[in-house]
C-alpha positions in Angstrom: -34.4 -116.5 -47.5 -31.3 -115.5 -45.7 -28.5 -113.9 -47.8 -25.8 -115.3 -45.6 -25.6 -118.6 -43.6 -27.0 -118.7 -40.1 -24.5 -119.0 -37.2 -23.4 -122.3 -35.9 -25.3 -122.9 -32.6 -23.4 -126.0 -31.6 -20.2 -124.3 -30.4 -19.6 -124.9 -26.8 -18.8 -121.3 -26.0 -22.3 -120.1 -27.2 -24.3 -122.8 -25.4 -25.2 -120.7 -22.3 -26.5 -117.9 -24.5 -28.4 -120.4 -26.8 -30.0 -122.0 -23.7 -31.0 -118.5 -22.4 -32.6 -117.6 -25.7 -34.6 -120.9 -25.7 -35.7 -120.2 -22.1 -36.9 -116.7 -22.8 -38.2 -117.1 -26.4 -39.1 -120.8 -26.6 -36.7 -121.5 -29.5 -33.8 -119.8 -31.3 -35.7 -118.0 -34.0 -34.1 -117.1 -37.3 -33.4 -113.6 -36.0 -31.3 -114.9 -33.2 -29.6 -117.5 -35.4 -28.4 -114.6 -37.5 -27.5 -112.4 -34.5 -25.4 -115.2 -33.1 -22.7 -114.4 -35.6 -22.0 -111.8 -32.9 -22.9 -113.2 -29.5 -22.5 -109.9 -27.6 -25.0 -108.3 -30.1 -27.4 -111.2 -29.7 -27.2 -111.0 -25.9 -27.7 -107.3 -25.9 -30.7 -107.6 -28.3 -32.2 -110.4 -26.2 -31.9 -108.3 -23.0 -33.4 -105.2 -24.6 -36.4 -107.0 -26.1 -37.0 -109.0 -23.0 -37.4 -105.7 -21.1 -39.8 -104.4 -23.9 -41.9 -107.5 -24.0 -42.0 -108.7 -20.4 -41.0 -105.9 -18.0 -43.1 -102.9 -19.1 -46.6 -102.0 -17.8 -48.1 -101.8 -21.3 -50.8 -104.5 -21.8 -49.8 -107.5 -23.9 -52.6 -107.0 -26.5 -51.8 -103.4 -27.1 -48.0 -104.1 -27.1 -48.5 -106.7 -29.8 -50.7 -104.5 -31.9 -48.1 -101.8 -31.8 -45.4 -104.3 -32.8 -47.5 -105.5 -35.8 -48.4 -102.0 -36.9 -44.7 -100.9 -36.8 -43.8 -104.1 -38.7 -46.4 -103.2 -41.4 -45.2 -99.6 -41.7 -41.6 -100.8 -42.1 -42.5 -103.4 -44.7 -41.5 -106.3 -42.4 -44.1 -109.1 -42.9 -41.8 -111.7 -41.3 -42.1 -109.7 -38.0 -45.8 -109.5 -38.3 -46.2 -113.2 -39.0 -44.1 -114.0 -36.0 -46.1 -111.8 -33.7 -49.6 -112.6 -35.0 -50.0 -115.8 -32.9 -48.6 -113.9 -29.9 -51.2 -111.2 -30.4 -54.0 -113.8 -30.4 -52.6 -115.3 -27.2 -52.5 -111.9 -25.6 -56.3 -111.5 -26.2 -56.8 -110.2 -29.7 -60.1 -111.9 -30.7 -61.4 -112.9 -34.1 -64.2 -110.4 -33.7 -61.7 -107.6 -33.1 -59.6 -108.6 -36.1 -62.8 -108.8 -38.3 -63.9 -105.4 -37.1 -60.6 -103.7 -37.6 -60.4 -105.2 -41.2 -63.9 -104.0 -42.1 -65.2 -107.6 -42.4 -68.0 -109.5 -40.7 -67.0 -112.3 -38.4 -68.8 -114.7 -40.7 -66.7 -113.6 -43.7 -63.5 -114.0 -41.7 -64.5 -117.5 -40.6 -65.1 -118.5 -44.2 -61.7 -117.1 -45.2 -60.0 -119.1 -42.4 -61.6 -122.3 -43.6 -61.0 -121.8 -47.3 -64.7 -121.5 -48.1 -64.7 -117.9 -49.4 -64.9 -118.0 -53.1 -64.5 -114.3 -53.8 -63.6 -111.2 -51.8 -63.4 -107.7 -53.1 -60.0 -106.2 -53.7 -60.6 -103.4 -51.1 -61.4 -105.8 -48.4 -58.5 -108.0 -49.3 -56.0 -105.1 -49.0 -57.6 -103.9 -45.8 -57.4 -107.3 -44.2 -53.8 -107.8 -45.3 -52.9 -104.3 -43.9 -54.3 -105.3 -40.5 -52.2 -108.4 -40.5 -49.1 -106.4 -41.4 -48.9 -108.1 -44.9 -49.2 -106.8 -48.4 -49.5 -108.1 -52.0 -46.8 -107.4 -54.5 -47.9 -107.7 -58.1 -45.2 -108.5 -60.5 -45.6 -108.6 -64.3 -43.2 -111.2 -65.6 -42.6 -111.0 -69.3 -42.9 -114.3 -71.0 -39.6 -115.3 -72.7 -39.8 -114.4 -76.3 -39.2 -117.2 -78.8 -36.4 -116.6 -81.2 -37.6 -115.2 -84.5 -35.7 -117.7 -86.7 -37.3 -116.4 -90.0 -36.1 -112.9 -89.4 -32.6 -114.1 -88.3 -32.4 -116.4 -91.3 -33.3 -113.5 -93.7 -30.6 -111.3 -92.1 -28.0 -114.0 -92.4 -28.9 -114.7 -96.0 -28.8 -111.0 -97.0 -25.8 -109.6 -95.1 -23.6 -109.6 -98.2 -26.1 -108.3 -100.8 -27.7 -105.0 -101.6 -31.2 -106.4 -101.9 -32.5 -108.4 -99.0 -34.4 -111.7 -98.9 -37.7 -110.9 -97.3 -39.5 -113.0 -94.7 -42.4 -113.6 -97.1 -40.0 -114.8 -99.7 -38.3 -117.2 -97.3 -41.6 -118.6 -96.0 -42.9 -119.1 -99.5 -39.7 -120.9 -100.5 -39.9 -123.3 -97.5 -43.6 -124.0 -98.0 -43.5 -124.4 -101.8 -39.9 -125.6 -102.4 -39.5 -123.0 -105.1 -36.7 -120.4 -105.2 -38.0 -116.8 -105.4 -36.8 -114.7 -108.3 -33.3 -113.4 -107.9 -32.8 -115.0 -104.5 -30.7 -118.1 -105.4 -27.5 -116.6 -103.9 -29.4 -115.6 -100.8 -30.6 -119.1 -100.2 -27.2 -120.6 -101.0 -25.6 -118.3 -98.5 -28.2 -119.3 -95.9 -27.9 -123.1 -96.5 -24.1 -123.1 -96.7 -23.1 -120.5 -94.1 -25.8 -120.2 -91.4 -25.1 -121.9 -88.1 -26.7 -125.3 -87.8 -28.7 -124.2 -84.8 -30.3 -121.3 -86.8 -31.2 -123.7 -89.7 -32.8 -126.2 -87.3 -34.6 -123.4 -85.5 -35.9 -122.2 -88.9 -36.9 -125.8 -89.8 -38.7 -126.3 -86.5 -40.7 -123.1 -87.1 -41.5 -124.1 -90.7 -42.7 -127.5 -89.4 -45.6 -125.7 -87.8 -46.9 -124.8 -91.3 -46.2 -127.9 -93.3 -45.5 -131.6 -92.5 -41.9 -132.5 -91.6 -41.7 -134.8 -94.5 -42.7 -132.2 -97.1 -40.4 -129.7 -95.4 -37.4 -132.0 -95.8 -38.3 -132.5 -99.4 -38.6 -128.8 -100.1 -35.3 -128.1 -98.4 -33.6 -130.8 -100.5 -35.1 -129.3 -103.6 -34.1 -125.7 -102.7 -30.5 -126.9 -101.9 -30.3 -128.6 -105.2 -31.6 -125.7 -107.2 -29.3 -123.1 -105.6 -26.3 -125.6 -105.7 -25.7 -125.5 -102.0 -22.6 -127.4 -101.0 -23.8 -128.4 -97.5 -26.2 -131.4 -97.7 -29.5 -130.9 -95.9 -29.2 -134.4 -94.3 -26.0 -133.3 -92.6 -27.8 -130.8 -90.4 -31.5 -131.2 -90.5 -33.1 -132.4 -87.2 -36.9 -132.2 -87.0 -38.8 -133.3 -84.0 
């Protein structure tokens, strides 16, 4: 994907050059659409590459193989993809490609027709290398779910010397019973924690017990610790 917009090819002053590019290249490729931001540069590039591709004595098949190899060495798969069809038209055969990639012609035919179920990694990388392509493996970390139990314990314990533990909080949610010496912690949590945190905690607890029982347990806990904020004012399950 281009990082900046392509040039406008409809301007009257650029039409002669656009028509020349079409005549010499068949179409205005993305490369020339970008170079047309500077018509003198585009014209210079066109003239230079026309000399390289059409005026030298080097055979077309060897020329295209050189271009594709340089594209591979420079990490330019777009260039290789553009020149692969040209290379075939210049005489590069399927058998030559298969031999250079270390594959049988039969294997290459199966690959082309989507019938090859499995191909060893070495052959895959070898084939891609001959085509001027490469595989980039990226390890994308899955987004971590917020740990609402841990965050709730931190919120409940911030003003006290002793902390409400995760096990104590989970037990309170599942049983509806206030752990020993933790009334003030639960009151702080139910009265002062952000509603988003409380609902995240409730959603997590709903994986362990039914929503109905969870709501009853929360009501019971709020009553026992004398929380001022009513559970029904913030609870949203499901």
